[in-house]
N, C-alpha and C positions, 0 to 999 in steps of 0.2 A: 421596537423589537417585535418580532412575528410572534404571536401565541398560537401554541401547537395545541391542537385537538387530538386526544385517542380515538383510535380508529383499530378497530382489532382485525381489519382486514389490511393495512398498511403501516400500523405501529405509528402513524401520526401523519399529520395534514395541516398545511398552513389555513389559517384562519380565511376562509372566503372574502372578508372584506378587505384583508391584507392582500391575498393573492391577487384581488384585480389591479394590485397597481405593479405588478410584475407581468411584462408583455413581451412575449419573443417574437420572432419575425413573423409575419403573417403565413398563415397556415397553408400552405403549399405542398403537394405532396412530395416527400423529400425520402431519400434514402436512408437508413439507419446511419451510415456514417457522417452524411450530411445534417443529419439531425444532432448527432451527438454533438460535432463541429460546433454548430449554432448554438447549442445548450451551453457549451462552455464558454465560447465568447462572449455571449450575454451575460453569465455568471461574473466571468473577472472583468468586464467592461464596467459592471453595478461597483466594483472597488477601484477603478480607475487603473486598469492597466489594461494594455492592447497589446495582442500576442497573434502568432500565428499558430493555428490549429491543425496539425496533420491527424487523420483518422485512417488504421489500418486495420485489415480483418487478418487476425493470427489463428493459430490452431486452438488456443485457448479462449479467443473471443474476439473483441476488439479493443486497440492500444490507440487511445489518443495522446498524443505527444504536443506540449504547449512548447512553442518557441517565443521567446521575449528577448528583448536587449537586456532590460536593467532589473526585473521584477520577479528573477526566478527563485532569488532565496525567501521572498515574500509569499508566494504560492505554494514554496514546498513546506516552509514553517521549520519548527524545531523538532529534530527526528523524524521530519516528514508528515506532520500532524495536520498541517493545513492541509497539504495534498489528501490524504487519506480523507478528510473533511469534503473536501471539493470531490472528491470522486464517490463519495457515499450522496452528495446532491445530485452529480449528474447522473448516477445509475436511479436514482429516485423519480427525477423528471423525466430522462428518456422511457423509462417503463410504464411511464403513463400513457405514452402512445405508443410503444412497439412492447407489450408487457412479456412476449416470450422471447426477447432478445438475449443474445449471448453476452457472458460475463465481460465488463466494461473497465479497461485498467486506464486510469488517467495520470501521464507522467509530466514531469517537466525537463524540458531540455535532456534527457536520459538518465535522469537522477536515479529512477530505479534502477537502471541497470548497471549505474557507477555502485550504487550502493550494493546490490547483490557480487559484482565484482570486487568490491572491496573487504566484505565479509568472506569471501570464498579465500581470498589471499592472508586474510587476518587469520582465519581458522588453519590453514596449511601452514602459517610461520608457528604459530602458537603448538601445533601439533608435533612440528620438529624438535621445539624445545622441550614439549612434555615427553617425548619418546627420548630423549637425549639426558633429561635429569629424572626421570621417574617420577615426577611430582605433577599433581592436578593443577590447572592454570583455569581461570574463571575469564569470561568474556563479559561484555557488559550487558546491560539488560538487553533481552531481543524478544519481538514479537516471537508468535508461532510459526509464522512464514519464514521469517529471519533464520530462526533455529533450523526449519527444513533445509535452507540454505546451505547452514552451517553442516548439517548431517551430509547432504547429498555431496558436499565437497570433501569430506573427509570419508566418505564410502568406500573409497579404495586403500583406505590405511588401517588393516587391521590391529596393528599395535595400539589403536587408540580408541576410544569409543566416546560419546558424548552424551551428556545427561543436563538435567534443568533440576534447579530447587525454586520454590516460588510457584508463582500463578500468575496469568493475565499480564500486565505491563510491568511487573516485578518479578519476573520469571529471570533468572540468574543463570547461564550457561556455564557449564564446565567440561573441558576437555579433560580426559584424564587415562594413565596407562590402562590399558585394556584389563591387566590383573587387579587394579585397586578396584575393591568393592566400594558402593556408594552408599554414604549415611541413610541412615533407615530416613522413612519418608520422602523420597526422593523417587523421581521416575528415572529410568534409565532408557 
């Protein structure tokens, strides 16, 4: 297992003795897109997965979409945890070569887009039930980004509001009728 050495500038670095064992393609001048694709392909090949990586520039930064025949679930992980870790590694490695690079989002077979669409549809369905019953309903635990997707989906529905109970990964998102007051100690 790789040893991590704390560094105030980067938050951590691989032990140089171990780092020497990890070799990426020969250093040839590559565009940011090519470098991102090469880093992803090399990382996932170390876990025995072959895939095609497409990198596109978007308004928010770079989107790297990994397409694989059978290993999508392995790369995504439970609730996207493996995908988030892979994205963190890719960002860290790419920023060593391109320190001022725009944000990089790593996706597997369109998972992030499907997840956002699922959250939007679920939020709208729950909001409809909340307006009909005038009772609060809880969604699953959501990250801040996922909660923002829910809030955006419900922005056009003034009869409901969204708030969270808890923090971090244990953030329970509540959809409530507009006139209901949230319990004390919560954020709206």
